[in-house]
N, C-alpha and C positions, 0 to 999 in steps of 0.2 A: 504494500500500500504506500503510495507516495504522499508526501506531506506538503501543504502549502507554506509551511514554515512560520505561520503567525504565532505559534506558541512554542517554538523551539526553545529548549532549556527549561520549560515549565514542567512541574511534577504535580500530579493530582492524585489524591487518595480517595477511594470509594469504599464506604462501609456497608457491609451486608451480613445477613445471617446466612445459614446454609440452606434454608428452605423458606419460600414464601415471598421472595422479593419480586416485585412487578417486573417482568421480563424487559419491556421496552425502557423502563425508567433506570434500569441498570445498563442495558446494552447500548442505547442510543448515545447517552453522554460519553461513554467510553469510546465509542466509534468516532463521534464528532471531534472529541478532543485529540484523539490520536491522528485523525486526518489533518488537524491543524499543527501537528508536530509535538504535542505534549506527551510526556511519559505518564501513563495511567497505571496505578497499582490498585488492584482489588483486594481488600482485606476482609476476610470472613471470620466468623466466630471460631470455626474449626478448620484445620487443614484438610478439608474434604470438598468435594464438588458442591457448587451452589445450584440448587434446583429451583429455578424461577417458576413463576406462575403467570398466567395471562388472565386478567380480571379477577384475581384472587381465587380462581377455581380450576382453570384448564392448565395442564402441564405445559411449561414453557421450556426454553433452552436450558441446557446444563452449561455452567460457566466454571472454569477452573480458577480459583483464587490464587493470588501471587504471594500472600502472606496471611497472617492471622491478626485479629484485632489486638491481641495481647502483645504481639511482636512489633506492631506498627507504632510510629511516633509522628508527631507533626513536623519534626526536624527534617529539613530537606524537601518538604512539600510546600506548594504554593496555595493550595486550596483543598477542601474536603467536600465530598458529595454524599448525601444520604438519600438513596432512592426510597420509594414507597413500597406498597404492597402491605396490606393490613397485617398479615402474620409477621412479616419482616419488621415492620415498624413497632409492633407491639412487643416483640422480643428485644429489639435494639434499645428501646426506651428504658428498659430495666437492666441493661448490660453495663456494668461498671466500666469496662474498657471502651465501649462506644461513647459513653458520657465523658470519659477522660479525654478521648481524642477530640471530639467537637469542642470541648472547653479549651483545650490547648490551642487549637486553631484560632478560636475567637480571641483568646488572651494574647496571641502573637500578632493579632491584627490581620489575619489571613481570611479570605472569603470562606464562608460556610454556606453551602447550597443544599436545599432540601425540597423534595417534591411530594405531593399527594399526602400520604399518611406519615411520611418521614418527619415532619415537624413535631411529632410526638417526642422524638429524641431531644429536640430543642427545648420543649417544655420541661422535661425531666433533667435537663442540663442547665437550667436557669438562664437561657439565652433569649427569652421571649419578652420579658418585661420592658415596656416603653418602646417596643419595636413595632413597625408596620410590616405585616406579612400576610401570606395567603396559604391555603392548603386545600385538601379535599374538604368540601363543605361541612361534613360531619364533625371535623375537628375544631370548627369555629368556637364552640363554647370552651373547649380546653385551652385554646390559645388566648381567648379573652379572659378566662379565669386566671391565667398565668400572667396577666398584665399586658398582653399584646393588643394591637389594633388589627383586626382581621378585615381584609378587603377582598372583593371578588374581581381579581384581575389575573390574566394569564401568567404574568410574572411580576414580582415585586422585589425591588432591590433597595434595601434600607442600609445606609452607611452611617447611621447616627451614633453607633456605639464603638467606633474605631475600627470596625471591620465590616465588609460587605456581607449582609445576610440576604441570600437569594432564595426566593421561594416561588413555587408554582402549584397549581391545583391538581393536575391529573395528566395522564399520558398525552392528551390532546394539546397540552401546552409545551411539549418537549422542545419544539423549535425555538420558542421564546426563551425557555429555561436554559438550554445549551448556549444560545446566543448571548445571554446575560453572563454566563460563566466565562465564555471566551472573552467578552468585553472586560470583565473584572480582572482577567489575567493579562490584560494588555494587548489582546489580539485584534482590537478594532483599529482599522486604518493602517495596519502595517502592510508593507509590500509583500506580495506573495513570492 
């Protein structure tokens, strides 16, 4: 696969469980970022295959992770992505390693991107208060109860707390979501 070079030298970490991640919300950002030249590392809970789902019910693609959540660090990475999938997000939100990682990215001023049900992890990591964000609509009360302002837009980029918080609602928003991640990493306007 050839790269357009927009994100050469950028490194992105993707967090996932080993079962239940929404297929397109994992695969599309990985593919798009790699097409732009970024190195993307998928970190799963266990060093085993990631079995994705389509619409939380149909079997999706099987993805091989590059590392585990416990082995991963924010060091050397420029951004982190948290895909959705109800089962994935519900497990990640209570995973100490996943919370440690997104918190480390936020504290380092690096972009944190999350889509669909993924923002549950942001709630449990204390990254929602006083932020504007979006998610799958059923998460609205959770995000508002955590002190966030929920809006119904395909992508929301909030930079008010020293790092970009990029959120989207569902797989239909993936073009806007991945575009916002590329922009946050400095890929906008660079020569191909």
